[in-house]
C-alpha positions, 0 to 999 in steps of 0.5 A, spaced: 528 443 500 523 444 506 516 446 504 516 453 510 523 454 505 519 454 498 513 457 500 518 463 502 521 462 496 515 463 491 512 468 494 518 472 495 519 472 488 511 474 486 512 480 492 518 482 487 515 482 481 508 485 484 512 491 488 517 492 481 511 494 478 509 498 484 515 502 483 514 505 478 506 506 478 505 510 485 511 515 485 511 516 477 504 514 475 502 522 476 508 525 471 506 520 466 499 523 467 502 530 467 505 528 460 499 527 457 497 534 458 493 534 465 493 540 470 493 537 478 486 537 479 484 532 474 490 527 476 488 528 482 481 526 480 483 520 475 489 518 482 482 517 486 477 513 482 481 508 482 481 508 490 474 508 489 473 502 485 476 497 491 469 498 495 466 494 490 471 490 487 475 488 494 469 484 497 467 480 491 473 477 490 475 477 497 468 473 498 470 468 492 477 467 496 475 465 502 470 460 500 473 457 494 480 457 497 482 461 490 488 465 492 493 464 487 488 463 481 485 470 483 491 473 483 493 471 476 487 473 472 486 480 477 494 483 475 493 479 467 487 484 467 490 489 470 496 490 465 491 490 459 488 495 464 494 500 462 496 498 456 489 500 454 490 507 457 497 507 453 493 508 446 487 512 449 486 518 445 482 522 449 481 524 457 475 521 458 477 513 455 484 514 458 479 514 465 475 508 464 481 504 462 485 506 468 478 505 472 478 498 469 486 496 472 484 498 478 478 494 479 482 488 477 488 490 481 485 493 488 484 486 491 491 484 489 494 487 495 489 485 501 489 477 498 496 477 498 497 479 504 492 474 507 494 468 503 502 470 505 501 471 513 496 464 513 502 461 509 507 464 513 504 462 519 503 455 518 510 454 516 512 457 522 515 464 518 515 471 519 512 476 514 517 482 514 523 478 512 519 475 505 514 482 505 520 485 504 523 483 497 517 486 495 520 493 498 526 491 495 523 490 488 519 497 489 526 501 490 528 497 483 522 500 479 523 507 483 530 507 479 528 503 473 522 509 471 527 515 474 532 513 469 526 512 464 524 519 465 531 523 465 532 519 458 526 518 455 519 521 454 514 521 461 508 517 456 512 511 455 512 509 463 506 506 462 508 500 458 513 499 463 507 499 468 503 494 463 510 490 464 511 488 470 503 487 472 504 481 466 510 479 470 506 478 477 501 474 473 506 469 470 509 469 477 502 467 481 501 461 477 507 458 481 505 460 488 503 454 492 497 452 496 496 455 503 497 448 508 491 448 513 493 452 520 488 449 525 483 453 530 482 460 531 486 465 535 484 465 541 482 473 540 479 472 534 472 476 534 465 473 533 464 470 525 457 473 525 458 481 523 465 482 525 467 488 521 461 491 525 464 491 532 468 496 536 474 493 535 475 492 529 472 499 526 477 502 531 482 498 527 480 499 520 479 507 522 485 507 523 489 505 519 485 508 515 486 515 517 494 513 518 495 511 510 491 516 508 495 521 510 501 519 506 495 521 500 499 529 498 506 525 498 503 519 492 501 524 487 505 530 488 512 529 492 515 527 484 511 533 481 513 537 486 521 536 486 522 536 479 519 543 479 524 544 484 529 543 479 531 535 481 532 530 477 529 523 476 534 520 479 534 525 486 527 524 486 527 516 485 533 516 491 529 520 495 523 515 494 529 509 496 531 512 502 524 511 505 523 504 502 531 502 504 528 504 512 522 501 511 525 494 509 529 495 515 523 495 519 520 488 516 527 485 516 527 487 524 520 484 525 522 477 527 526 481 533 521 486 535 520 486 543 515 483 545 511 489 548 511 491 541 504 489 539 500 491 533 496 496 537 502 499 538 506 499 532 499 502 530 501 509 535 508 508 533 506 509 525 501 515 527 507 518 532 511 518 525 507 521 520 505 527 524 512 528 525 513 527 517 508 532 514 509 536 520 516 538 519 514 537 511 508 543 511 513 547 513 517 546 506 524 545 508 530 545 505 534 539 501 538 537 506 532 535 511 528 532 506 533 525 506 532 525 513 525 526 514 524 520 508 527 516 513 521 517 517 518 512 513 519 507 517 514 509 522 510 512 518 508 507 512 512 501 515 510 500 522 503 502 520 502 496 515 505 491 519 501 493 526 494 493 521 495 486 517 497 483 524 493 486 528 486 484 523 490 476 522 489 475 528 482 479 528 479 474 523 475 468 524 476 461 521 475 462 513 474 470 514 482 472 513 482 473 505 475 478 508 478 481 513 485 484 509 480 485 504 476 490 509 482 494 510 483 495 504 477 497 502 478 502 508 485 504 507 481 505 499 476 509 501 480 514 506 485 514 501 481 517 495 478 522 500 485 526 501 487 524 494 481 528 492 482 533 496 491 533 495 489 536 488 486 543 490 490 543 497 496 542 494 495 547 488 492 552 494 497 552 499 504 548 496 507 545 502 503 548 507 497 542 505 501 537 509 499 541 515 492 536 512 496 531 513 499 531 518 492 533 522 489 527 518 494 522 521 493 524 528 486 523 528 489 516 526 493 516 532 486 517 537 483 510 532 490 508 535 488 509 542 482 507 542 483 500 539 489 499 545 484 500 549 478 495 546 483 490 545 484 490 552 478 488 553 477 482 549 483 479 550 482 479 558 
């Protein structure tokens, strides 16, 4: 097995463990919170607090990793602490203690995704391999985690889901130890921004704002779609299947990344993502009938998948040498701020308007589309 293949296999195993736990957390964590007796407004608050702590945790971790080249051990330590935090939340006997335990877990977990993507993008580029075909193993594991959690919801109390989540994070910590060092990648990309205060430059800000708005528009879906579908009489397996359709579409997009035509650049992927999100949430706001839901879930390939690929690739190119982790970290911070704002409003919007609250998400995605257009124009000025 060559060095490039060995690096990819271990990275794929890590993505698998990481997203196995994420597949439990994202769709079903709100159900666990509901099983603890929390109402919609408090659930929205609990879900927004972990997003907000990224603002502190991510800069500290990403700066440390860039300076010490310590991605692997930082990922292992962060995931181990996350597992401990969720275990403490599982035994918390008051709402305050539950929130504190979730905040600790969130602070530890906050830099994990951005550090993983920075490590993966740099390492795969050094070995001449594409990001999407490796990242898709995370999406496949996400599916497995969702179906496992959906089965658990149907056969045992939802308050036990937290233990699946804690175990998944512990498994991620173990696989992080097996990751390989990233070889040197040579000089800077010709399109990279200036190292000095690069995060203040208009193009970088435009990319961050665009990604934050489009991905933040998923807040209502992430926080309350499972609750709404369960209230409509759908079984846990049906809820998982609906989420799975979106992830399958995302996987296919990731698998095809190496075959994207040259004209489908990172800025254009962001535009495609915004268009998909506007269409998806606009139709969801109309409270569509059940037979239409599978088709709308397939738009996840655009609303999330295209946006994710466009944003991480854009920033990987723009980051100056020695700033790879920080660039992806600033992206995660922007996503956290956008999602925290949207999630903090999602509970109240859902409580007041039901499915009509998706209209606000469509407007948010449309604003992201405007940001993508600005980023495309600015990028032409940088590269010409």
